[in-house]
C-alpha positions as CSV (number, residue, x, y, z in Angstrom):
1,M,37.2,-7.3,-20.2
2,Q,34.9,-7.2,-17.1
3,S,31.4,-5.8,-17.1
4,V,28.3,-5.8,-15.0
5,F,26.9,-8.9,-16.7
6,G,30.1,-10.9,-16.6
7,V,33.2,-11.4,-18.8
8,I,33.1,-9.9,-22.2
9,S,35.4,-11.4,-24.7
10,D,36.3,-9.5,-27.8
11,S,37.2,-12.6,-29.7
12,N,34.1,-14.6,-28.9
13,S,30.8,-12.6,-29.1
14,E,28.7,-15.7,-28.3
15,N,30.3,-15.9,-24.8
16,C,29.2,-12.3,-24.1
17,V,25.6,-13.0,-25.1
18,Y,25.6,-16.2,-23.0
19,C,26.7,-14.3,-20.0
20,V,24.0,-11.7,-20.3
21,E,21.3,-14.3,-20.9
22,N,22.6,-16.4,-17.9
23,Q,22.5,-13.3,-15.7
24,L,19.0,-12.4,-16.7
25,N,17.8,-16.0,-16.2
26,Q,19.2,-15.9,-12.6
27,T,17.4,-12.7,-12.0
28,N,14.1,-14.2,-13.2
29,I,14.6,-17.2,-11.0
30,K,15.1,-15.0,-8.0
31,M,12.0,-12.9,-8.8
32,D,10.0,-16.1,-9.2
33,L,11.2,-17.3,-5.8
34,I,10.1,-14.0,-4.2
35,K,6.7,-14.4,-5.8
36,V,6.4,-17.9,-4.5
37,A,7.3,-16.8,-0.9
38,E,4.8,-13.9,-1.1
39,Q,2.0,-16.3,-2.1
40,A,2.9,-18.7,0.7
41,F,2.6,-16.0,3.3
42,L,-0.4,-14.3,1.8
43,V,-3.4,-14.0,4.1
44,E,-6.7,-13.6,2.4
45,T,-8.8,-10.9,4.0
46,S,-12.0,-9.5,2.7
47,H,-12.4,-5.8,3.2
48,P,-15.2,-3.6,1.8
49,E,-14.5,-1.6,-1.3
50,F,-13.8,2.0,-0.7
51,K,-12.2,4.9,-2.6
52,A,-10.4,8.2,-1.8
53,G,-12.9,10.5,-0.1
54,D,-14.7,7.9,1.9
55,T,-14.8,8.0,5.7
56,V,-13.7,4.8,7.2
57,T,-13.1,3.3,10.6
58,V,-10.1,1.0,10.8
59,A,-10.0,-1.4,13.8
60,Y,-6.3,-1.9,14.3
61,R,-4.8,-4.4,16.7
62,I,-2.0,-2.9,18.9
63,I,0.3,-4.9,21.0
64,E,1.9,-3.1,24.0
65,G,4.2,-5.4,26.0
66,S,2.1,-8.4,26.8
67,K,-1.2,-6.6,26.4
68,E,-3.2,-6.5,23.2
69,R,-6.0,-4.0,22.4
70,I,-8.0,-2.8,19.4
71,Q,-7.8,0.8,18.5
72,E,-10.3,2.3,16.1
73,Y,-8.9,4.9,13.8
74,R,-11.6,7.0,12.0
75,G,-10.9,9.4,9.2
76,D,-11.0,10.2,5.5
77,V,-9.1,8.1,3.0
78,I,-6.9,10.5,1.1
79,K,-5.1,8.1,-1.2
80,I,-4.9,4.4,-2.2
81,V,-1.6,3.3,-3.8
82,G,-0.1,0.0,-4.8
83,H,-1.4,-2.9,-6.8
84,E,-2.9,-6.4,-6.3
85,N,-2.1,-7.5,-2.8
86,K,0.4,-4.8,-2.0
87,K,-2.1,-1.9,-1.7
88,R,-1.8,0.7,1.0
89,F,-4.2,3.4,2.0
90,T,-3.7,6.6,3.9
91,V,-6.3,7.8,6.4
92,R,-6.4,11.4,7.7
93,K,-8.2,12.5,10.8
94,M,-8.2,15.6,12.9
95,S,-7.0,15.1,16.4
96,G,-7.8,18.4,18.2
97,N,-6.5,21.0,15.8
98,V,-3.7,18.8,14.4
99,G,-4.2,16.6,11.3
100,V,-2.9,13.1,11.7
101,E,-2.3,10.7,8.8
102,R,-1.6,7.0,9.0
103,I,-0.8,4.5,6.3
104,F,-2.3,1.0,6.5
105,P,-1.3,-1.9,4.3
106,M,-4.4,-3.7,3.0
107,D,-2.9,-7.1,3.7
108,S,-1.8,-6.3,7.3
109,P,-2.7,-9.1,9.8
110,F,-3.2,-6.4,12.4
111,I,-6.3,-4.9,10.7
112,E,-9.3,-6.5,12.4
113,S,-11.9,-4.8,10.3
114,I,-12.6,-1.8,8.0
115,T,-16.0,-0.1,8.2
116,V,-17.1,2.4,5.6
117,N,-19.0,5.1,7.4
118,K,-19.7,7.5,4.6
119,R,-19.1,7.6,0.8
120,G,-17.5,10.8,-0.3
121,K,-18.1,12.7,-3.5
122,V,-14.7,13.7,-4.8
123,R,-13.1,14.1,-8.3
124,R,-9.5,13.3,-7.4
125,A,-7.7,10.0,-6.6
126,K,-5.3,11.7,-4.2
127,L,-6.7,14.3,-1.8
128,Y,-3.6,16.1,-0.8
129,Y,-5.4,19.5,-0.9
130,L,-7.2,18.5,2.4
131,R,-3.9,19.0,4.2
132,A,-4.1,22.8,3.7
133,L,-7.8,23.1,4.6
134,T,-9.3,23.4,8.1
135,G,-12.7,23.5,9.6
136,K,-15.8,23.5,7.3
137,K,-13.7,23.9,4.2
138,A,-12.1,20.5,4.8
139,R,-15.5,18.7,4.7
140,I,-16.2,16.2,1.9
141,K,-19.7,16.1,0.4
142,E,-21.5,12.8,0.8
143,R,-22.2,10.8,-2.4
144,R,-25.7,9.6,-2.9
145,V,-25.9,5.8,-3.2
């Protein structure tokens, strides 16, 4: 018999268990190699601590052809997702009358700096409700520090 984990033999149940364990060990070795590669390419960057609701300015390096420039993107953080070194945060700003959201990886080498302009007072971790609000209703109160 053939299965996902390998050959299953009706007469020898030890062979079946061995195939499953062997397959799991190979998977663990692959995962360990991935973690080693991630650690090798990890670039330690120190960014200030911020939460959802804070207003931040992200200085992002943009390469256009042979030219390179830094674009500052200022807006409210509406969510932070991920764990450890794989965190991403979404910044929402109003460009004219249109809301623009951009997702930034925390460990991106293109982020020059992150500046926290204002600490927001919110009671949610993900501020999706701001997408439906416009004008003064979309403002976030400032947290006293």
